[in-house]
N, C-alpha and C positions, 0 to 999 in steps of 0.2 A: 487228561486228553492229549499232552504229549507221551503218556506210554501208550497209548493207540495209536498214533501216531510213528511212534517207533516199532510198533509191531507189525503195522502195515507195510512200514521201508523195509524192514526186516524179512518177510515176507515176499515182499516184490524182490530183494535181492538173491533169496533163494530158488525163485522162480526160474529154471532154465531160459524160459521161453523168454518172459518179461526183461531177465537178464540181459540175453543177446540183444532184444528189442534196445535197450538205454545203451548199450556198450553200442550200437549200429549208428543210434542217435546222436550219441558225443563224439564218435569219429566223426560223423559228416559234419557236427558243427567246426568240431577242429579243423576239417579239410577245409571249410567254407572261407574261416580265417587265414588260413594258409595261402589259401588261393587270392586272396584279396592282396596279400604282401606281396607274393609272386607276380600278378596281375603291374603292382608299379616298379618290381625290378625289371616286367618286362620292357615297360614303357619306356624305362631308363636306357633301357639298351639299343632300344629304335632311336630314342635322344641321341645318343652319344654316337652311333654309329650311321645315322642317316640311314637307316632300315626300316623296312615293314613287315614285322615279325609277330607283334603283339595280340592283335585283335584277332578275336577268334572270329570263323567265317561258317557256316553251316557248309557242308560238301554243296548241295543240291544248288547251290549259289556259288558255286567255282566248278560248275561243268559237269556233276557226276547226277545221275540217275537217281529217281528214290531208292530202287533196289538196292544197287551200289553204295549209297551213301549209308543204309541201314548195316549191311557188310561192314561198311567203317568207320562206324559208331557215330555216325551224323553227322560229326562238328570237325575241324581242325582247332588244336591249340596246341601251343607249345609247351614241349616237357620243362618242369622247374630247372632250374640253371643248376641248385645245389644238387640236384639228384644225378642230372645228368653228369657232374663234374665228381661228383661220390663216386657213382656205377666207374667211368672210366678210370679214374685212379687207383682203383684197388684190383683193374683187371691189371693196368699198365705195372702195377708193383709186383704184379704174379707172373708177368710173361715176359720180363725182362726189356721193356723200353714198345714202343711201337714202330721204329724206324722202319721194318719190312714189312710193315701192315697196312691193306688200305682197311678205311671206315665207311661203312655202308648204312648212311640209315634210308629202312624201308619201311614207307610211309615219310616224306622228308617233308610234307606240306610247302610250307614255305621259305623250307631251308637254314631255319635256325641254328639247328643241332648240327648242319653243314658247318656253318661259321663258329659255333664253339669248339668244334673237333679238329678245325683249321689251327686251334691254339697251342694241340699239340702234334708229336711230328710224325703223321702218318708220313706213308709215302703218295697215299690218292686219299681222296675222300670224294663218294658216289650217293647221290640222294635217288632215290626209284617214288615218283609218286606222279596218281593216275588223275587227279582231278587237275583239268587245265588252266585253271583261272589259279590255282595254290601254284602248278610250275611255273608259270608265267611270274609270278612276284618273286617266287626263290631265284630265277634266271636274274633278274634287276638285282634283289640282295646280294649276289653271289659275287655280281659285277661291278657292285658298288664298294662292297664291305673291303674295310681296310685296319690292321691294329697293328702297332707298334710291337706286340707278343706272338704276331702271328708265326704259326711254323710250317704250314702245307701251305703251298698257293697255289697246288693242283685240285678244284673244287668241281665236280661235274654234275648237275641238277640233271636228271633225266625222266622224257614224260614215258609212262608204261607200266607193265601190271607187275605187282609183287612176284604172282602165281607165274609169271614166265621167264623173270626177272634171270640172266644168267651171272652167278657170282664171277668177279674176277681173281686172276691167276694168283697164286701164293696165299699168304696169310690174310685171315679175314676178321676184322671185329664187325658186326652186322648188329645194327640196333631197330627192336621193334618198340615203339613207345605207343600201347594198348591200342595201335591204329587199325584192329580191326575186329570183329565177334569171333567168339571161341571156332566156330566150324574156319573159319579161312581164316585165323591164326594155326588152325592144326594145317591147314593145307599151306601155308605157306612156308612152315617149318617143315614138312615133308618133303617140299619142293627145295630146298636147300641141302638137304641130307642127301638127298638122292644125287647130288652133283658132288657130293665128297663123302662118298661112302667108305673110303677106302682109308682116310688121313694122311693122304698125300701131303698138305699141308694145313695149319692149324686152322678152323673156322670156329669161332666164340659169335655165339647169336644169344645178346641180352636183352631180355624182356623186363622193360620199365612199366610201371604204374603208380600213381603217386597216392593212390590209396591204397590197395592191397593187390601183392602179384596174386593170391589166391582166388581172385575174381577172376581169373581167365580159366578155372578149374583145371580140367585135364587136356586143353590143348597143348600145353605145355609141357607135357611127358615129352619126354627124348625118344625120338622114332630110332628103335635100334637100327644101323650099331652107333648111333650116339649116344652121348652121357648127358645127365644133367649132372654139373661141375660145380655148382653154388646155387645158395637160394638164401635171400635175406626176407622180410616185412613186403617190400617194394619192390623186390628183385628178383629175377630168375635166371642164371646162365646155362648155358648146353651149348654142346660142341659135339664134335667129331673126336676119335680118339686121340689125334695129333694135338688136338687143344688140351686134353684132358691131360694129355704127357707135359705138356709147355707149361699148364697150372701149377701141376704138380713137382716138378722139376725146380722152379720157379724162375723160369726165361733160357735154361740150357737147352739147344736147339738141335744139340747131337745124335739123340735117337728118334727124331719126329717120324720120319718115315718108316720106323720099325713097328707094326701093329703092336696094340698091347691088348691083352687075353682079359684084361679086369684092369676097373679103376677105381680110386679112392672114394669111399663116400662124399655125397656135396656137403660143403664147409661153406661157413658165410662168409663173404670178402668185406 
């Protein structure tokens, strides 16, 4: 009997389709366990700062029509703090600091990432959100938030459409936390790329997904003349030529305005 069970198990493992199914089930179970832990972390953040960022909200309950809500992946939830800090620290180490950068959260929801970003020395922090209800909460959170280790005090939540948003001047780190469906993500990236095609100032776009960045498919293929700069399981970094050069040079900025013909292959941050 045990031998028969072992043979069935071995056959199951050898079957590509069944193995992928089992891996997906395991990954989903692990995600649910991690999500419960992150829910506790999010609630603790709000209790500590008197903010309202943790609770999930359906976009249709925040003033968004059903079609637009579908393009915005249906629901607001905050990015896991550990993922956010890991992504920013990896970039900060590569670009030589954030003092000359504006941080932009595209799909900023209740503004939690604006608050977390203020713990870094950004020149300015901007959020763009199209759900009126979420934007109103973000404004209250930004007005209320204070932390002893806060390093940027210029936080600007904006109500608007990511597909019409104009990048601020100077170097930018823009974050997209799985905010849109594939088509809208691709359109948002193309919109940003059209604004900085010449690489006059570095623009990094960081896509985060707490499960797998590959879920976004080809939507994060860097539109020419932009480049894929780095990629991990849950994060993809793309940007213009100046961003690629800043990454490769470890923060040396003298050549940022000289157009690069090629860039190095993507590496994991």
